[in-house]
C-alpha positions as CSV (number, residue, x, y, z in Angstrom):
1,M,148.2,229.4,-31.2
2,E,145.4,230.4,-29.0
3,N,141.8,230.7,-30.1
4,L,141.0,234.2,-31.4
5,D,138.4,235.1,-28.8
6,A,137.7,238.3,-26.9
7,K,140.1,237.4,-24.1
8,T,143.0,236.7,-26.5
9,I,142.4,239.9,-28.3
10,S,142.3,241.7,-25.0
11,L,145.6,240.0,-24.1
12,W,147.3,241.1,-27.3
13,I,146.1,244.6,-26.9
14,M,147.6,244.7,-23.4
15,A,150.8,243.2,-24.6
16,T,151.1,245.7,-27.4
17,I,150.3,248.6,-25.0
18,Y,153.1,247.6,-22.6
19,T,155.6,246.9,-25.3
20,I,155.0,250.3,-26.9
21,A,155.0,252.1,-23.5
22,G,158.3,250.5,-22.7
23,I,159.8,251.7,-26.0
24,L,158.5,255.2,-25.3
25,H,160.7,255.2,-22.1
26,F,163.7,255.4,-24.5
27,V,162.1,257.6,-27.1
28,I,160.8,260.3,-24.7
29,P,162.6,259.7,-21.4
30,K,162.3,263.3,-20.2
31,F,158.5,262.8,-19.9
32,Y,158.9,259.9,-17.6
33,M,161.7,261.5,-15.6
34,R,159.6,264.6,-15.1
35,I,156.8,262.6,-13.4
36,M,159.1,260.7,-11.0
37,P,158.9,261.7,-7.3
38,P,162.0,263.4,-6.1
39,W,162.6,260.8,-3.4
40,I,163.2,258.2,-6.1
41,P,167.0,258.2,-6.9
42,Y,168.6,257.8,-10.3
43,H,165.7,259.0,-12.4
44,K,167.2,258.2,-15.8
45,L,168.3,254.7,-14.7
46,M,164.9,254.0,-13.2
47,V,163.2,255.2,-16.4
48,Q,165.4,252.9,-18.4
49,F,164.8,250.0,-16.0
50,S,161.0,250.4,-16.1
51,G,161.1,250.7,-19.9
52,I,163.0,247.4,-20.1
53,A,160.6,245.9,-17.7
54,E,157.6,247.0,-19.7
55,I,159.0,245.8,-22.9
56,A,159.9,242.4,-21.4
57,L,156.5,242.1,-19.7
58,G,154.7,243.2,-22.8
59,L,156.5,240.6,-24.9
60,G,156.0,238.0,-22.3
61,L,152.2,238.4,-22.5
62,F,152.3,237.3,-26.1
63,F,153.5,233.7,-25.3
64,P,151.4,231.2,-23.4
65,Q,154.4,229.8,-21.6
66,T,155.2,233.2,-20.0
67,K,151.8,234.9,-20.0
68,V,150.9,234.2,-16.3
69,L,154.3,235.3,-15.0
70,A,154.2,238.4,-17.2
71,A,150.7,239.3,-16.1
72,W,151.8,239.1,-12.5
73,G,154.8,241.3,-13.4
74,V,152.4,243.9,-14.9
75,V,150.3,243.8,-11.7
76,F,153.4,244.5,-9.6
77,L,154.8,247.1,-12.0
78,L,151.5,249.0,-11.9
79,I,151.5,249.0,-8.1
80,A,155.2,250.2,-8.1
81,V,154.6,253.1,-10.5
82,F,151.5,254.3,-8.8
83,P,153.4,256.9,-6.7
84,A,154.7,258.5,-9.9
85,N,151.0,258.9,-11.0
86,V,150.2,260.6,-7.7
87,Y,153.2,262.8,-7.9
88,H,152.4,263.7,-11.5
89,F,148.9,264.9,-10.4
90,Q,150.3,266.8,-7.4
91,S,153.1,268.6,-9.3
92,R,151.2,269.2,-12.6
93,T,152.1,272.1,-14.8
94,R,150.5,273.7,-17.8
95,K,152.5,271.3,-20.0
96,D,150.8,268.3,-18.5
97,P,147.5,266.8,-19.5
98,P,144.3,268.4,-18.1
99,T,143.7,268.0,-14.4
100,W,140.7,265.8,-15.0
101,A,142.8,263.4,-17.0
102,L,145.4,263.2,-14.2
103,I,142.7,262.6,-11.6
104,L,141.1,259.9,-13.9
105,R,144.5,258.2,-14.2
106,L,144.5,257.3,-10.5
107,P,141.4,255.0,-10.4
108,L,142.2,253.9,-13.9
109,Q,145.3,252.3,-12.4
110,L,143.1,250.0,-10.4
111,L,141.3,248.9,-13.6
112,L,144.6,248.3,-15.3
113,I,145.7,246.2,-12.4
114,Y,142.5,244.2,-12.6
115,W,142.9,243.8,-16.3
116,A,146.4,242.3,-15.9
117,Y,145.2,240.2,-13.0
118,T,142.6,238.5,-15.3
119,F,145.5,236.8,-17.1
120,T,147.2,235.4,-14.0
121,Y,145.1,232.2,-13.9
């Protein structure tokens, strides 16, 4: 077991976030399908695939043997889903979070990528 320091706690928080986010892809799939750009085919299948990926990566972050690989996976996943965040902002409706939150989400993605990157070495 790793030492319970700030970096380990940060890792566990990240792992929990991605695991829960992955589960939410199956609990509320319509939310995720709604924010997908129209040029991405098979929305439901892609939501399920990304949900499975987030669950697997989240769980992978919990184990020292798979932590680095899972962290790289999170980095690539965050880059891959960035177009959905841009599309969500561009096609927002009154049902969506406030405009400021959608704008904030875009640079926040870079911080999330950096956070995951800190566990790749």
